C-alpha positions in Angstrom: 165.6 120.7 150.5 162.8 118.4 151.5 160.3 121.2 151.2 161.6 121.9 147.7 161.1 118.3 146.7 157.6 118.2 148.2 156.8 121.4 146.3 158.1 120.0 143.0 156.3 116.7 143.6 153.0 118.5 144.4 153.4 120.8 141.4 154.2 117.8 139.2 151.3 115.8 140.5 148.8 118.7 140.1 150.2 119.4 136.6 149.5 115.8 135.5 146.0 115.9 136.9 145.3 119.1 135.1 146.6 117.7 131.8 144.6 114.5 132.3 141.4 116.4 133.1 141.9 118.7 130.1 142.5 115.6 127.9 139.4 114.0 129.3 137.4 117.2 128.6 138.6 117.3 125.0 137.7 113.6 124.5 134.2 114.1 126.0 133.6 117.2 123.9 134.7 115.4 120.7 132.4 112.5 121.4 129.5 114.9 122.3 130.1 116.8 119.0 130.2 113.6 116.9 127.0 112.4 118.5 125.3 115.7 117.9 126.5 115.7 114.3 125.1 112.2 113.8 121.8 113.2 115.3 121.6 116.2 113.0 122.2 114.1 109.9 119.5 111.6 111.1 117.1 114.5 111.7 117.8 116.0 108.3 117.1 112.6 106.6 113.9 112.3 108.6 112.7 115.7 107.5 113.6 114.9 103.9 111.6 111.6 104.1 108.6 113.4 105.7 108.7 116.0 102.9 108.8 113.3 100.2 105.9 111.4 101.9 103.9 114.6 102.2 104.5 115.4 98.5 103.5 111.9 97.5 100.3 112.1 99.5 99.3 115.3 97.9 100.3 114.9 94.3 97.9 113.9 91.5 97.7 110.2 90.5 96.2 109.3 87.1 94.6 105.9 87.1 93.4 103.9 84.1 90.9 101.1 84.7 88.9 98.9 82.4 85.5 97.9 83.7 83.0 95.5 82.4 79.4 96.6 82.9 76.3 94.4 82.9 76.0 93.1 79.4 79.0 93.0 77.2 80.5 96.5 77.1 83.9 97.4 78.5 84.7 101.0 79.4 87.9 102.7 80.3 87.9 105.1 83.2 90.6 107.7 83.5 90.7 109.2 87.0 92.7 111.6 89.1 92.8 110.0 92.5 95.3 112.5 94.0 94.7 115.5 96.1 95.7 118.3 93.7 95.2 119.1 90.0 97.1 117.3 87.3 98.2 120.2 85.0 98.7 119.9 81.3 97.7 116.2 81.2 98.8 114.6 77.9 97.6 111.1 77.1 99.1 108.9 74.4 98.3 105.5 72.9 101.0 103.3 71.4 98.5 101.7 68.9 95.5 102.8 66.9 92.3 101.9 68.7 88.8 102.3 67.3 86.3 102.4 70.2 83.6 99.7 70.0 85.2 98.3 66.9 83.3 100.6 64.5 85.6 101.9 61.8 83.3 104.9 61.2 84.1 106.3 64.6 87.2 108.3 65.4 90.4 106.6 66.3 90.9 107.1 70.0 94.6 107.9 69.4 93.5 110.8 67.2 90.6 112.0 69.4 90.6 115.5 70.9 91.4 114.1 74.4 94.5 112.2 73.2 95.6 114.9 70.7 95.3 118.0 72.9 95.1 116.8 76.4 93.5 118.5 79.4 94.7 121.8 80.8 93.7 121.0 84.4 92.5 117.6 85.6 91.0 118.1 89.1 91.0 115.6 91.9 88.1 113.1 91.7 87.5 113.9 88.0 86.8 110.9 85.9 86.6 110.4 82.1 84.8 107.4 80.8 85.3 106.0 77.3 83.4 103.1 75.7 86.1 100.8 74.5 84.7 97.6 73.0 82.4 94.7 73.4 83.6 91.6 75.2 83.6 89.3 72.2 85.7 91.8 70.2 88.8 91.5 72.4 91.7 90.6 70.1 89.6 89.8 67.0 90.8 92.7 64.9 94.2 93.8 66.0 94.3 96.8 63.7 90.9 98.1 65.0 90.8 97.1 68.7 94.1 95.5 69.8 94.0 93.1 72.8 97.2 94.8 74.2 98.0 98.5 74.1 99.8 101.0 76.2 98.5 104.3 77.5 100.9 106.9 78.8 100.0 109.9 80.9 102.3 112.9 81.3 101.4 115.8 83.6 102.8 118.4 86.0 101.6 119.6 89.4 
């Protein structure tokens, strides 16, 4: 009888250790899986961020800049400072603007550049437009307004 009790006690003790080790293995595997899943999500976000940064570094950027040259003339420079072509570049002005304040010249808003756009504006390309003389700023709002908005739309 004593042998039977020892056998049952040993079997019972081994059975508990097996269950405990199995449970421990399940817990460790679950934790390991959760950590790997979290690392995968972080890596995916990292790759998406790198792709966005790469696209941002390569895309075209259209810049408008007004510069005063020696003397009294102010010119507007339109430039693609990006790394690839700006395709189908369309420029628009919110107000009429007569360059250099001379009414006999074409309204910039109605000029070929602003009406039809540019099919492909390559990197580093710059368009320079004479805008006005320094003393004309804001004098005639219907000819050369002091404030105006230029919009550029393009694809790449």
